C-alpha positions in Angstrom: -2.1 22.2 -15.2 -5.7 22.3 -15.1 -7.6 21.6 -18.3 -11.4 21.5 -18.5 -13.5 19.7 -21.3 -13.5 20.8 -25.0 -10.3 22.6 -24.8 -8.5 22.3 -28.6 -4.6 22.9 -28.6 -3.3 22.9 -32.2 -2.1 23.9 -35.4 -3.7 27.2 -36.5 -3.6 26.4 -40.3 -2.2 28.0 -43.6 1.0 29.8 -43.0 0.9 29.4 -39.3 2.7 25.9 -38.5 4.0 25.2 -34.9 2.5 23.9 -31.9 1.5 25.7 -28.7 4.0 25.6 -25.8 1.9 25.8 -22.2 4.1 26.2 -19.4 3.3 25.2 -15.6 0.4 26.2 -13.6 -1.7 27.2 -16.3 -5.7 27.0 -16.1 -7.4 26.3 -19.6 -11.0 27.0 -19.2 -14.0 24.9 -20.6 -14.1 25.3 -24.6 -11.2 27.3 -25.3 -8.6 27.3 -28.1 -5.3 27.4 -28.0 -3.8 27.7 -31.7 -0.7 28.0 -33.2 2.9 29.0 -32.3 2.1 30.5 -29.1 3.6 30.1 -25.6 1.1 30.4 -22.4 3.1 31.5 -19.8 3.5 30.0 -16.3 0.3 30.7 -14.1 -1.6 32.0 -16.9 -5.5 31.9 -16.8 -7.2 31.2 -20.1 -11.0 31.9 -19.7 -14.0 29.9 -21.0 -14.3 29.7 -25.0 -11.2 32.4 -25.4 -9.4 31.8 -28.7 -5.8 32.2 -28.2 -3.7 33.1 -31.3 -0.8 35.1 -29.7 1.6 34.7 -26.6 -0.2 35.0 -23.2 2.4 36.5 -20.7 2.9 34.5 -17.4 0.5 35.2 -14.4 -1.9 36.9 -17.0 -5.6 36.3 -17.3 -7.1 36.2 -20.9 -10.7 36.1 -22.2 -12.6 36.7 -25.4 -12.4 36.1 -29.0 -9.5 36.8 -29.8 -8.2 36.6 -26.5 -7.1 39.7 -24.7 -5.4 40.4 -21.4 -7.8 41.7 -18.5 -5.3 41.1 -15.7 -1.7 40.3 -14.4 -0.9 38.6 -10.9 2.4 39.5 -9.8 
């Protein structure tokens, strides 16, 4: 796993209790937020400043706020 500076991993807030699960070989870009009861699949890439509030498939690349999938590696 690669985690760059300013990454937030935690609980999303009222009603969405639970902690994120981050699997193997994940890249978390600078300033991104992984919030709530979500899973970031193995080999996924989370772009800088992305806000992840839903599950990310294994091998997917997500960007934006809220994060959206832009590609999947096979």
